[in-house]
C-alpha positions in Angstrom: 67.0 104.7 -73.0 65.3 101.7 -71.3 63.5 101.8 -68.0 66.4 99.9 -66.5 68.9 102.5 -67.8 66.7 105.4 -66.4 66.4 103.7 -63.0 70.2 103.1 -62.9 70.7 106.8 -63.6 68.3 107.7 -60.8 70.2 105.4 -58.4 73.3 107.4 -58.9 71.5 110.4 -57.3 70.6 108.3 -54.2 72.1 104.8 -54.0 70.0 103.8 -51.0 66.6 104.9 -52.4 64.3 101.8 -51.8 61.9 102.9 -54.5 64.6 102.9 -57.2 66.2 99.7 -55.9 62.9 98.0 -56.0 62.2 99.3 -59.5 65.6 98.1 -60.8 65.0 94.7 -59.2 61.5 94.5 -60.9 63.0 95.4 -64.3 65.7 92.6 -64.0 62.9 90.1 -62.9 60.8 91.3 -65.9 63.7 90.6 -68.3 63.9 87.2 -66.8 67.2 85.7 -68.1 69.2 83.7 -65.5 71.6 86.6 -65.1 68.9 89.2 -64.7 67.1 87.0 -62.2 70.3 86.9 -60.1 70.5 90.7 -60.4 66.9 91.0 -59.4 67.6 89.0 -56.2 70.6 91.2 -55.5 68.6 94.4 -55.9 65.7 93.1 -53.8 68.3 92.4 -51.1 69.5 96.0 -51.4 65.9 97.3 -51.2 65.2 95.2 -48.1 68.5 96.5 -46.5 67.4 100.1 -47.2 63.8 99.5 -46.1 63.3 96.3 -44.0 59.5 96.9 -43.9 59.2 96.7 -47.7 56.9 93.7 -47.9 56.7 93.6 -51.6 60.5 93.4 -51.9 60.3 90.2 -49.8 57.4 89.0 -51.9 59.0 89.5 -55.3 62.4 88.2 -54.1 60.6 85.0 -53.0 58.8 84.8 -56.3 62.0 85.3 -58.2 63.7 82.6 -56.2 60.8 80.3 -57.0 61.3 81.1 -60.7 64.9 80.2 -60.3 64.0 76.8 -58.9 65.1 77.6 -55.3 62.0 76.9 -53.2 64.0 76.4 -50.0 65.6 79.8 -50.3 62.3 81.3 -51.3 60.7 79.9 -48.2 63.3 81.6 -45.9 62.7 84.9 -47.7 58.9 84.7 -47.6 58.9 83.8 -43.9 61.1 86.8 -43.2 58.7 88.9 -45.2 55.8 87.6 -43.3 57.4 88.6 -40.0 58.3 92.0 -41.5 54.7 92.6 -42.7 53.4 91.6 -39.2 55.7 94.1 -37.5 54.8 96.9 -39.9 51.1 96.1 -40.0 51.0 95.6 -43.8 48.0 93.3 -44.0 47.9 93.3 -47.8 51.6 92.2 -48.1 51.1 89.7 -45.3 48.2 88.0 -47.2 50.1 87.9 -50.4 53.2 86.5 -48.8 51.2 83.8 -47.0 49.7 82.8 -50.4 53.1 82.7 -52.0 54.4 80.5 -49.2 52.0 77.8 -50.3 53.7 77.7 -53.7 57.0 76.7 -52.0 55.3 73.4 -51.1 54.1 72.6 -54.6 
């Protein structure tokens, strides 16, 4: 059974668990096919809905959108993540999101 399969089974026990949603998104992003990247974005969205202060969900959703060739969409997500990180006081995520934002302009 793959990690994605195991996480999908765990999600059945609690469909709004941000840890599991984030893990599923990360696995889809790791696989990296166009279909999996779209699924990664979808699961990052679900993670953010479950935990709006999850700075790394914003970060990795933005990074995934950059991989997909969507810098404008990535910028919107990253800016939202920066605001979320400021509100929650997550300085580490804030710094990483600010660094990622610079990649949108490349």
